[in-house]
N, C-alpha and C positions, 0 to 999 in steps of 0.2 A: 445597495449596489445591486444591479440586475446582471446576473451572469448565468451561463449554462452550467448547471450543477453536474451534469454528466461529464462534461469536459474537465471541469475542475476536479472531480473525483478521480478521473483517469490520470491526470497529471499528479495529483496528490499521491495516489497509489504508486505511480512510477517513482516519485521522489522518496517515498517511504522505503522502497526497495534498497536505496542506498544506506539505510540505517538498520537493516535486518540484523538481528542478533539472537542468541540463545536458540539457534537451530540445532536439532538433534537428528541423528541418522535414523532414529526410530519413530520420529514424529514429523509430519510434514508441515506443521504450523511453526511459527516463530514469533518473535516480538519485534516491534518497530517503534521508534520514538514518535510521539503523537503531537508534535508542534504544528499541527494543521488546524485550520478553521473548524470550529465546533460543528457548524452546519454540514460541512463536507464529511467530517468524521461520523456524524450521525447517519448521513446518507450511505457511507460505506458499511456501517453497521446494519442498516436496513437491507442492504444488498447481500448480506451474509459474508462479506469479505473480511471483516474484522469482528472481534468480540466487542461487547459493550464498552465504549470508551469512557463512560462516566465512572471514574474512580480516582483515587489519589495517586496512582502510579503515573510515571512520566512516559511509560511505554504502553502499547496495546498489543494484544495477541492478534496476529494475522492468521486467518483460517487457511487450510490447505488450498482452497479455491482462490483465496486472496493472494497467496504466495505465487501460484501459477500465473494469475492474471497480472500481478505486479511485475514479474519477470518479463512477461511478453510485452507489456506496455513500456517498460524501461527500454527494452531492445528496439521497439518500434519508434518511440518518441525521443529517446535521449542518446542512443548509441551513435557513434560516428559511422558513416557508411563503410569506411575501410575496416572497422572492427567487426561489423555485422557479417562480413564475408570470410572471416578467419575461422 
């Protein structure tokens, strides 16, 4: 299937925001479930937004840059317009 990997990665990162866990007040990285297409996960890794997804864990570490970008993309792509203004 031919698709825009940049757009797919943006939507994937925004959706991963919903599954963030293990965040610490001392560390700006966190973990997210990695039920996303392998090609997209590799792309996010190459962009420095997540750590290497190739492991036996069911979650992946999202870098501090990835956390910031995921939050911004989530607000832009998935928030209701009424919630954005609150």
